[in-house]
C-alpha positions as CSV (number, residue, x, y, z in Angstrom):
1,M,25.1,35.4,7.4
2,I,23.6,34.3,10.5
3,E,20.9,36.9,10.2
4,K,19.9,35.8,6.7
5,V,19.9,32.1,8.4
6,K,17.4,33.6,10.8
7,E,15.4,35.6,8.3
8,L,14.9,31.8,6.5
9,T,14.1,30.0,9.3
10,K,11.6,32.6,10.6
11,D,9.6,32.7,6.9
12,T,10.0,29.0,6.4
13,A,8.1,28.6,9.9
14,I,5.4,31.1,9.4
15,Y,4.6,29.3,5.9
16,G,4.9,25.9,7.3
17,I,2.5,26.7,10.5
18,S,0.0,28.2,8.0
19,T,0.1,25.1,5.7
20,I,-0.1,22.9,8.6
21,I,-3.1,24.4,10.4
22,G,-4.6,24.5,7.0
23,R,-4.3,20.5,6.5
24,F,-5.3,19.7,10.0
25,I,-8.8,22.1,10.0
26,G,-9.4,20.4,7.0
27,F,-9.0,16.9,8.8
28,I,-11.7,18.7,11.6
29,M,-14.4,18.5,9.2
30,I,-14.3,14.8,8.5
31,P,-16.6,14.1,11.6
32,V,-18.9,16.4,10.2
33,Y,-19.1,15.1,6.7
34,T,-19.1,11.3,7.7
35,N,-21.6,12.0,10.1
36,V,-23.8,14.1,7.6
37,F,-23.5,12.8,4.8
38,A,-24.0,9.4,2.7
39,T,-20.9,7.8,1.3
40,N,-21.9,8.8,-2.1
41,D,-22.0,12.3,-1.8
42,L,-18.8,12.4,0.0
43,G,-17.4,10.2,-2.8
44,I,-19.0,12.5,-5.6
45,Q,-17.3,15.7,-3.6
46,S,-14.1,13.8,-3.5
47,N,-14.2,13.4,-7.2
48,I,-14.7,16.7,-8.0
49,Y,-11.9,17.8,-6.0
50,A,-9.2,15.6,-7.8
51,Y,-10.4,17.2,-10.9
52,I,-10.2,20.9,-9.2
53,A,-6.5,19.7,-8.1
54,F,-5.6,18.9,-11.9
55,I,-7.5,21.8,-13.5
56,N,-5.8,24.2,-10.9
57,V,-2.6,23.1,-12.4
58,I,-3.2,23.7,-16.0
59,F,-4.5,27.1,-15.3
60,I,-1.4,28.1,-13.5
61,Y,0.7,26.2,-15.7
62,G,4.3,27.4,-14.0
63,L,3.6,31.2,-14.1
64,D,3.9,31.6,-10.5
65,A,7.4,29.8,-10.6
66,A,8.3,32.1,-13.7
67,Y,7.3,35.2,-11.7
68,M,9.4,34.4,-8.7
69,K,12.4,33.4,-11.3
70,F,12.4,36.7,-13.0
71,S,11.2,39.0,-10.4
72,S,13.9,38.3,-8.3
73,L,16.6,39.2,-10.7
74,A,14.7,42.6,-11.6
75,E,14.8,46.1,-10.1
76,G,12.8,49.1,-9.8
77,D,10.0,49.8,-12.2
78,E,11.2,46.4,-14.0
79,K,9.6,44.3,-11.5
80,K,6.1,46.1,-12.0
81,K,6.3,45.0,-15.7
82,I,7.1,41.4,-14.8
83,F,4.4,41.4,-12.1
84,S,1.6,43.3,-14.8
85,T,2.6,40.9,-17.8
86,T,2.4,37.7,-15.5
87,Y,-0.8,38.8,-14.1
88,F,-2.3,40.1,-17.3
89,L,-1.1,36.8,-19.0
90,L,-2.5,34.7,-16.3
91,T,-6.0,36.5,-16.0
92,A,-6.8,36.4,-20.1
93,S,-5.6,32.7,-20.2
94,T,-8.2,32.1,-16.8
95,I,-10.9,33.7,-18.7
96,I,-10.2,31.6,-21.6
97,L,-9.9,28.2,-19.8
98,S,-13.1,29.1,-17.9
99,L,-15.1,29.8,-20.9
100,F,-13.7,26.6,-22.4
101,L,-15.0,24.9,-19.4
102,Y,-18.7,26.2,-19.4
103,F,-19.0,25.9,-22.8
104,L,-18.1,22.2,-22.9
105,K,-19.7,21.9,-19.7
106,A,-21.4,18.5,-21.2
107,P,-18.7,16.7,-22.5
108,V,-16.5,17.6,-19.4
109,S,-18.7,17.0,-16.9
110,A,-19.5,13.5,-18.4
111,L,-15.8,12.9,-18.4
112,M,-15.7,13.9,-14.8
113,E,-18.4,11.2,-14.3
114,I,-20.6,14.2,-12.3
115,P,-24.4,12.9,-11.8
116,V,-26.9,14.8,-13.4
117,K,-28.3,15.6,-10.2
118,Y,-25.1,17.6,-9.1
119,L,-24.2,19.2,-12.2
120,N,-25.1,22.4,-10.3
121,L,-21.4,21.9,-8.6
122,Y,-19.6,22.1,-12.0
123,Y,-20.0,25.7,-12.1
124,Y,-18.7,26.1,-8.4
125,L,-15.8,24.1,-9.9
126,I,-14.9,26.8,-12.7
127,L,-15.4,29.7,-10.1
128,I,-13.1,28.1,-7.7
129,V,-10.4,27.3,-9.9
130,A,-10.4,30.7,-11.6
131,L,-10.4,32.7,-8.4
132,D,-7.5,30.4,-7.2
133,A,-5.6,30.9,-10.5
134,I,-5.6,34.6,-10.3
135,A,-4.7,35.0,-6.9
136,I,-1.2,33.2,-7.1
137,V,0.7,35.6,-8.7
138,P,-0.2,38.2,-5.9
139,F,0.7,35.6,-3.3
140,A,3.7,34.8,-5.1
141,K,4.7,38.6,-4.8
142,L,3.9,38.5,-0.9
143,R,6.4,35.4,-0.9
144,M,9.0,37.6,-3.0
145,E,8.8,40.5,-0.8
146,R,9.0,38.4,2.4
147,K,5.7,39.6,3.7
148,S,5.3,36.2,5.2
149,V,3.0,37.3,7.8
150,K,0.1,38.9,5.7
151,Y,0.8,36.2,3.4
152,T,-0.4,33.8,6.4
153,V,-2.8,36.0,7.8
154,I,-4.8,36.1,4.4
155,K,-4.0,32.2,4.3
156,F,-5.4,31.6,7.6
157,L,-8.7,33.5,7.7
158,N,-9.3,31.9,4.2
159,I,-9.3,28.6,6.1
160,I,-11.4,30.0,9.0
161,I,-14.2,31.3,6.9
162,N,-14.1,28.0,4.9
163,L,-14.6,26.2,8.1
164,A,-17.0,28.5,9.6
165,L,-19.4,28.3,6.5
166,N,-19.0,24.6,6.2
167,F,-20.1,24.7,10.2
168,Y,-22.9,26.8,9.3
169,L,-24.4,25.8,6.0
170,I,-23.9,22.2,6.7
171,L,-25.3,22.2,10.4
172,K,-27.6,25.1,10.7
173,L,-28.9,25.4,7.3
174,K,-29.0,22.0,6.6
175,Y,-27.3,22.0,3.0
176,G,-26.0,19.2,1.2
177,I,-22.7,18.6,-0.4
178,E,-23.0,21.8,-2.0
179,A,-22.1,23.7,1.3
180,I,-18.7,22.6,0.6
181,F,-18.0,24.1,-2.5
182,I,-20.0,27.5,-1.4
183,S,-17.8,27.6,1.8
184,N,-14.6,27.2,-0.6
185,L,-16.0,29.4,-3.0
186,I,-16.6,32.5,-0.8
187,A,-13.2,31.9,1.1
188,S,-11.5,31.7,-2.3
189,L,-13.2,35.1,-3.3
190,F,-11.9,36.6,0.4
191,S,-8.4,35.7,-0.5
192,F,-8.5,37.5,-3.7
193,L,-10.2,40.7,-2.5
194,A,-7.8,40.8,0.5
195,L,-4.7,40.8,-2.1
196,Q,-6.4,43.8,-4.1
197,S,-3.8,46.3,-2.3
198,E,-0.9,44.1,-3.3
199,I,-2.1,44.2,-7.0
200,F,-2.9,47.7,-7.5
201,N,0.1,48.4,-6.1
202,S,2.3,46.6,-8.3
203,L,0.1,46.9,-11.9
204,N,0.7,48.9,-14.5
205,L,-0.9,49.0,-17.7
206,V,1.8,47.1,-19.3
207,F,2.3,43.9,-21.2
208,D,5.5,43.5,-22.6
209,K,5.7,40.7,-25.1
210,A,9.5,39.8,-24.4
211,V,8.8,39.4,-20.7
212,M,5.8,37.5,-21.7
213,K,7.9,35.2,-24.1
214,K,10.4,34.5,-21.0
215,I,7.8,33.8,-18.6
216,L,6.2,31.2,-21.0
217,V,9.4,29.5,-21.5
218,F,10.3,29.0,-18.4
219,G,7.0,28.3,-16.7
220,I,5.2,25.7,-19.3
221,P,7.9,23.2,-18.8
222,Y,7.0,23.3,-15.3
223,L,3.3,21.7,-16.4
224,P,4.3,18.1,-17.0
225,G,6.2,17.7,-13.5
226,A,3.2,19.3,-11.7
227,L,0.5,17.4,-13.4
228,A,2.7,14.2,-12.4
229,A,2.9,15.4,-9.0
230,T,-0.9,15.5,-8.8
231,V,-1.5,12.4,-10.4
232,V,0.2,10.8,-7.6
233,N,-1.8,12.9,-4.8
234,V,-5.4,12.3,-6.3
235,I,-5.5,9.7,-9.2
236,N,-6.8,7.0,-7.1
237,R,-10.2,8.9,-6.9
238,P,-11.4,9.2,-10.5
239,V,-9.7,5.8,-10.9
240,M,-11.6,4.0,-8.0
241,L,-14.9,6.0,-9.2
242,A,-14.8,4.6,-12.6
243,M,-13.8,1.1,-11.5
244,S,-16.5,1.2,-8.6
245,D,-18.8,3.6,-7.2
246,E,-19.2,7.0,-5.6
247,S,-20.1,5.5,-2.3
248,T,-16.8,3.2,-2.2
249,L,-14.9,6.5,-3.0
250,G,-16.6,8.3,-0.2
251,I,-15.5,5.5,2.2
252,F,-12.0,5.4,0.9
253,Q,-11.3,9.1,1.1
254,A,-12.5,9.4,4.7
255,N,-10.5,6.9,5.8
256,Y,-7.5,8.3,3.8
257,K,-7.8,11.4,5.6
258,L,-6.6,9.5,8.9
259,G,-3.3,9.4,7.5
260,I,-3.0,13.3,8.4
261,F,-1.1,12.7,11.7
262,M,1.9,11.3,9.6
263,M,1.4,13.8,6.9
264,L,1.9,16.7,9.3
265,F,4.9,15.1,10.8
266,V,6.4,14.9,7.3
267,T,5.3,18.0,6.4
268,M,6.7,19.8,9.6
269,F,10.3,17.8,8.8
270,Q,10.0,19.0,5.4
271,F,9.6,22.7,6.2
272,A,12.3,22.5,8.5
273,W,14.8,20.0,6.6
274,Q,15.2,22.0,3.0
275,P,16.7,25.3,4.7
276,F,18.8,23.1,7.1
277,F,20.4,21.0,4.4
278,L,21.0,24.1,2.4
279,N,22.3,26.1,4.9
280,N,24.9,23.2,6.2
281,A,25.7,21.9,3.0
282,K,29.2,23.0,2.9
283,E,29.9,22.1,6.7
284,K,33.0,19.7,6.7
285,N,30.6,16.8,8.7
286,A,27.7,17.6,6.5
287,K,27.2,14.3,5.1
288,E,27.7,12.6,8.5
289,I,24.6,14.9,9.7
290,F,22.4,13.8,6.8
291,S,23.0,10.0,7.4
292,K,22.2,10.3,11.1
293,I,19.2,12.5,10.4
294,L,17.7,9.9,7.9
295,T,18.1,7.3,10.8
296,L,16.6,9.6,13.4
297,F,13.6,10.3,11.2
298,L,12.8,6.7,10.7
299,I,13.0,6.0,13.8
300,I,10.7,8.7,15.0
301,S,8.0,7.7,11.9
302,S,8.1,4.1,12.6
303,L,7.1,5.1,16.3
304,I,4.2,7.0,15.3
305,W,3.4,4.6,12.3
306,I,3.0,1.5,15.0
307,F,1.3,4.0,17.4
308,L,-1.1,4.8,14.8
309,T,-1.7,1.5,12.9
310,L,-2.7,0.1,16.2
311,F,-4.7,2.5,17.8
312,I,-6.4,4.5,15.3
313,D,-9.6,2.5,15.0
314,D,-10.1,3.2,18.5
315,F,-9.9,7.0,18.0
316,A,-12.1,6.6,14.8
317,K,-14.9,5.0,16.8
318,I,-14.7,7.3,19.6
319,E,-18.3,8.2,20.1
320,F,-18.6,12.4,20.8
321,W,-22.2,13.3,20.3
322,H,-25.3,11.2,20.7
323,D,-23.9,8.1,19.2
324,K,-21.7,9.7,16.6
325,T,-18.3,8.9,16.1
326,I,-15.0,10.6,14.9
327,I,-15.6,8.6,11.7
328,G,-19.1,8.3,10.9
329,K,-20.0,4.3,11.1
330,D,-21.0,4.1,7.4
331,Y,-17.6,4.5,7.0
332,L,-15.9,2.3,9.4
333,S,-15.3,-0.5,6.9
334,G,-12.4,1.5,5.1
335,L,-10.1,1.5,8.3
336,P,-7.8,-1.1,7.1
337,I,-6.3,1.1,4.7
338,V,-4.8,3.4,7.3
339,P,-1.8,1.5,8.0
340,I,-0.8,1.4,4.2
341,I,-1.3,5.0,4.0
342,L,0.9,5.9,6.9
343,L,3.3,3.9,5.7
344,G,2.9,5.9,2.5
345,Y,3.7,9.0,4.0
346,L,6.5,7.3,5.9
347,F,8.3,6.6,2.3
348,N,7.1,10.4,1.2
349,G,9.2,11.7,4.2
350,M,12.8,9.6,2.8
351,Y,11.9,11.0,-0.7
352,Y,12.4,14.5,1.3
353,N,15.4,13.1,3.0
354,F,16.9,12.4,-0.4
355,Q,16.1,15.6,-1.9
356,A,19.4,16.9,-0.1
357,G,21.8,15.8,-2.4
358,I,19.8,17.0,-5.7
359,Y,19.2,20.3,-4.6
360,I,23.0,20.8,-3.1
361,E,24.3,19.3,-6.5
362,E,21.8,21.5,-8.4
363,K,20.4,18.5,-10.3
364,T,16.6,19.3,-9.9
365,K,16.2,18.3,-13.4
366,Y,15.9,14.7,-12.3
367,F,12.6,15.6,-10.0
368,P,10.3,15.2,-13.1
369,V,11.5,12.1,-13.8
370,V,11.2,10.7,-10.7
371,T,7.5,12.0,-10.1
372,A,6.5,11.0,-13.3
373,S,7.6,7.4,-12.4
374,G,5.8,7.5,-9.3
375,A,2.5,8.7,-11.4
376,I,2.7,6.0,-13.8
377,I,3.1,3.2,-10.8
378,N,-0.1,4.6,-9.3
379,V,-2.2,4.5,-12.1
380,V,-0.8,1.1,-13.4
381,V,-1.4,-0.4,-9.8
382,N,-4.7,1.5,-9.2
383,I,-6.1,-0.1,-12.4
384,L,-4.5,-3.9,-11.4
385,L,-5.5,-3.6,-8.0
386,I,-8.7,-1.8,-7.5
387,P,-11.3,-4.3,-9.4
388,V,-9.6,-7.0,-7.2
389,I,-9.0,-6.0,-3.9
390,G,-11.1,-2.3,-3.6
391,I,-10.0,0.5,-1.8
392,M,-7.0,-1.6,-0.4
393,G,-5.6,-1.7,-4.3
394,A,-5.8,2.1,-4.3
395,A,-3.9,2.4,-0.8
396,F,-1.2,0.0,-2.0
397,A,-1.2,2.4,-5.1
398,T,-0.3,5.0,-3.1
399,L,2.2,3.1,-1.0
400,A,4.0,2.0,-4.3
401,S,4.1,5.3,-5.7
402,Y,5.8,6.6,-2.6
403,M,8.5,4.0,-2.5
404,V,9.0,4.4,-6.4
405,M,9.7,8.0,-5.8
406,A,11.7,7.7,-2.8
407,I,13.8,5.0,-4.3
408,G,14.1,7.0,-7.7
409,L,15.6,10.1,-5.8
410,F,17.8,8.0,-3.8
411,Y,19.4,6.9,-6.9
412,F,20.0,10.0,-8.7
413,S,21.0,11.8,-5.0
414,Q,23.8,9.1,-4.3
415,K,24.8,9.4,-8.1
416,Y,25.9,12.9,-7.9
417,Y,26.1,13.4,-3.8
418,P,26.8,10.0,-2.0
419,I,25.9,9.7,1.5
420,N,26.9,7.1,3.8
421,Y,23.9,6.1,4.8
422,E,23.3,3.9,8.0
423,Y,22.1,1.0,5.8
424,G,22.0,-1.9,8.3
425,K,19.6,0.4,10.5
426,I,17.5,1.5,7.8
427,I,17.0,-2.4,6.5
428,R,16.2,-3.4,10.1
429,I,13.5,-0.5,10.5
430,I,12.0,-1.0,7.2
431,S,11.8,-4.8,7.7
432,L,10.4,-4.7,11.1
433,I,7.7,-2.6,9.7
434,F,6.4,-4.7,6.9
435,I,6.7,-7.7,9.3
436,T,4.9,-5.9,11.9
437,C,2.1,-4.8,9.0
438,A,1.7,-8.6,8.2
439,V,1.3,-9.4,11.9
440,Y,-1.4,-6.6,12.2
441,Y,-3.5,-7.8,9.1
442,Y,-3.3,-11.5,10.1
443,M,-4.5,-10.4,13.3
444,Y,-7.2,-7.9,12.1
445,Y,-8.8,-10.3,9.6
446,Q,-8.1,-13.8,11.2
447,V,-7.9,-13.5,14.9
448,G,-9.4,-10.1,16.0
449,F,-7.7,-7.5,17.5
450,K,-8.3,-7.2,21.1
451,F,-6.8,-4.3,23.1
452,Y,-4.2,-6.2,25.1
453,Y,-2.9,-7.5,21.7
454,K,-2.3,-4.1,20.4
455,L,-0.1,-3.4,23.8
456,I,1.8,-6.4,23.2
457,L,2.5,-5.7,19.5
458,L,3.3,-2.3,20.5
459,A,5.7,-3.5,22.9
460,G,7.2,-6.3,21.1
461,F,7.9,-3.1,18.2
462,I,9.7,-0.8,20.4
463,F,11.6,-4.0,22.2
464,S,13.0,-5.1,18.7
465,L,14.2,-1.9,17.9
466,L,16.4,-2.1,21.1
467,I,17.3,-5.6,20.7
468,L,18.1,-4.8,16.5
469,K,20.2,-1.8,18.3
470,V,18.4,0.5,15.8
471,I,17.9,2.8,19.0
472,E,21.1,3.5,21.0
473,S,21.7,6.2,23.5
474,K,25.1,7.2,22.8
475,E,24.3,7.4,18.9
476,I,21.3,10.1,20.1
477,K,23.9,12.0,22.3
478,H,26.4,12.4,19.3
479,L,23.8,13.4,17.2
480,L,22.6,16.1,19.6
481,K,26.5,17.2,19.7
482,L,26.6,17.6,16.2
483,L,23.3,19.5,15.5
484,F,24.4,22.0,18.3
485,R,27.9,22.2,17.0
486,L,26.2,23.5,13.7
487,K,24.4,26.2,15.3
């Protein structure tokens, strides 16, 4: 049992590290993009990548999950039959959908609001989506066979190739935003070629109609939930473009990326949390542990929130090369959205906390309901607020959708797996965050934020956590004892 737990923890860490590195390296390009590209160019790129996210979900339509489900139940040659049928099915549908996009270029690109000047980027979109789609099942096979090192190496090299080509094409060859798509395409092609040994070792010239039917029946229901999750993450881009312009979208997207520091913390927590609660669900004091962990998560994330909220603009304005700032000067007007985006990720972390009861009681059918609710709220708030307050409206839409998802999952989780959370402390932490947020925006817009004001507000926030008895040394010691007891 202990060895199995160790294996799971090791694999989770490896997959988690590759994901975190990928997201952080993506952030590294922001100083380059915002100091080289005009705001409207970055807006066009952001909008196209939003559609790439949507199209990816449609191209895959849950077949990766279906493959892993039935492959886990198969033995011997049956595994090859499942892999071959899934792979051929996905490849065939990818070709058909790619041709569909190609021949309907005019109406689809018009729907995406791609300017005529940038229509060549539409072809990159098709190729990137196609390559990523036909690589998804081989990647799933690596995960099923616990080849986590090979999986991570391919993913990591993909990231390095993408990053290196971006630097070379943008800074050396002076390409425009096309460089971003060329780099992505070559990196995706590398991943596909690197997976060839996995493909040919598992591929038979077999296409089983019975297997295909099972795969489709299992996989297609994943599509609505996956689309809803994508809406939560990227719908603000096309909505903003429809209601404003490319330049506004570019400014929003560049500053949205500054939320990465909270997102990384939440992502690391997510990768550690799921195996932890699954492995310890049967412990006598499991619910007590889960309750304490939510409080501890909120304490740490609130401290990250206040620090980043107060000092992210100082970071963004750091000059690193010949009057160039971390975030290009044309983009700095979007900095006020960052505290709201950070707070959205904090509620996303609470959403992950509440997953424990849903997984333990096998009530995962509620995930699509919660995600769809978040998606609807996101679209509605974007449409209502963007015309009124611009990019701040899109930021509030992100926060609102994550709050709704956290509240929705809390409701269903408590219904089937009630946990006595430390509600008093939770309310105090969240109330303190919202009060501090109001003070921050009042100071930002009405008074002006000198550095010593920020230090005073930071000290006040930490002091309030102590005064309100949110942070207590005896509680931290007690939690650590419980955690060590479970090891």
